[in-house]
N, C-alpha and C positions, 0 to 999 in steps of 0.2 A: 504494500500500500504506500501511496505517496501522499504526504500531507503538505498542503499549501493553504495558508490563511485558515478559513473555516471550511475547507474542503478535504475530503479523503477520497483519493483517486485510485481506482482499481489499476493494478499493474497491467491489465489487458490493454489499457489506453496506450501504454508505451510499447507493449510487446507484440500486438496484433497488427496485421496489415489489412487495409480496407480501401476500396475505391468503387463507388457505385458504378454499375453498368446497367443503366436504365433500359437499354435496348434488349437486355436479357430478362431482367426482373419485371419490366414494364411498370415500375412504381408500385409494386405489391405492398410495400409498407404503408401506403396510403389507402389500401383497399382491404387488406387482410386484418384479422384481429377481432376482438370482441368489444372494442370501444374506440372512440376517436382519439386524436392526438391530445396529450395532456396540455392544459392551458394554465398560465398564471392568471390570477384574478385581474391584474392590470391589463392583460391582453383582451379580456372581455370588453372592457370599455373602449379599447382601440378598435376592436371588431365592430362594435356598435357605431363608432364614428365613421368607419370606412366602408361599411357594407354597401352603400349606394354606388360607390366607385368600383367595388369588386363584382357586384351582380352581373354586369355585362360580360364578365369573363367566366361566369359559372354555368354549369349545366342546368337544365330545367328542373331535374329532380332535386338538386342541391338548393336551388332558389325556393322551391316549394317547402322543403324541410325548414329552411331558415325563416321563411315567412310564417310558417305555422308554429314553430317551436322556439325560434330565436337563434342567436349565433353561437350558443354553447349548450352543452348537455352535462350530465354527470356519469362517471363510470361506476362500477359496482361498489367501489369503496367511498363514493361520495365526492371524488375530486372532479374538478372542472375538466372538460374535454370538448373537442369539436363534435358537432352532431354528425350522425351517419345517415346515409340514404339506404333504406331497406336493409338495415343492419349489415351493410357492406362498406362501401367507400365513404370517405369523409365528404361532408356536404360541399367542401370547397374544391373537390377534385373535378377536373375536366379532362376528358380523354381526347387524344389526337386521333388522326386517321389510322394510326398503327395500333390503336388501343393502349397507348402508353399514358399512364396517369400523370397529370401535371397539377400544380397548385394554382387556382384562380387568383389567390391573394398575391402570389409571387409574380404571376403574369401582369397584374395591375401595377405591381412595384416595378417590374422591368420596363413597363411602358410609361413610368414616371407619373402615374395617376395617384399613387399614394407613396408615403415614405416608410411604411412598415413592410418589411420583407415577407415574413411569414412567422408562425409561432416558433418561438425559440426551441421548443421540443422537436419540431420537425427539422429545423436547421441543424440541430445537434445529432439527429439520429444517425447511427445506432447507439449513441450515448444517451442514457437516461439518468436523470438527476432525482434522487430521493432527498427530500428536505426534512430535517429533524430540528429539534429545538436549538441546538448549538452548532450544528454542522450540516453540510450537504455531502451526500455520497455520490460520486461521479462514476458510473458503471457502464460497461460495454454490454449492451443487450444483444446476445447472440440469438439469431432467429433464422430458421431455414430459408426464409424468403430472400435472405441476403447472401446465400452461398456464392452467387456469381460475383458479388462485391468483394468477398474475401479472396476468391481466386484471382480476380483482377488486381487487387491490392498486392497480393503475393507475387504475381507475375511482374508487376511494375514496381515492386519494392516501395510501396507507399504506406508508411505507418499510419495507423488510425489517428494519432494526434496531429499528424501533418495534414491528412485529408480533412480534418475538422478544425484546422487552424482558424479560419474566419469566424465560425460560430462559437468556438471556445473563447476567442477574443471578444466577440460580441457579448457573450454572457458574463465573462469574468474579468475582462480587461487585458491589455497588452502586458502589464507587469506580471500578472498571474501566469499568463502563457509563457513568458520568458523564464519565469521561475520553474515552470513545468519542464521546459527544455533543459534548463540547467540541472535539474534533479534526475532526468532520465539519461543524460549524456555521460 
């Protein structure tokens, strides 16, 4: 385990290789599972503020879910998450002509319609953060849908911490990330 500030980081973050290969997995992490992506409470108010700019990028099913239930839901443990369409894909998923899942929020961000990129839990995936009273546990979530990302990372020698450089800096800051690099080298 690696300790930095109020975080305890799994050794897997330093030891594993990972690089998404969306042409193979087709964005399965946005479709598979029993709940939507974890959300911080602050992200819900952001979603409410940007939903009108994001809707033009969303699929019809996602729009219907958001209009009926709102921009968030709860998982089985009572934590905030994105809503799902028919208990499958995230309400913010839009499929391209190759049936690859993309994020409508990120599409609006890339088109400079909004300044919020996407939920931090999505940006950090396959890392999941568990928050406790005095610390956060930063763990690698190993999931079968990402087998192609592991193979791609190993083939191209891309460590997980390097693949997730931008989202880790987004969430914890450059100083924290530089300390992580120092401790794993």
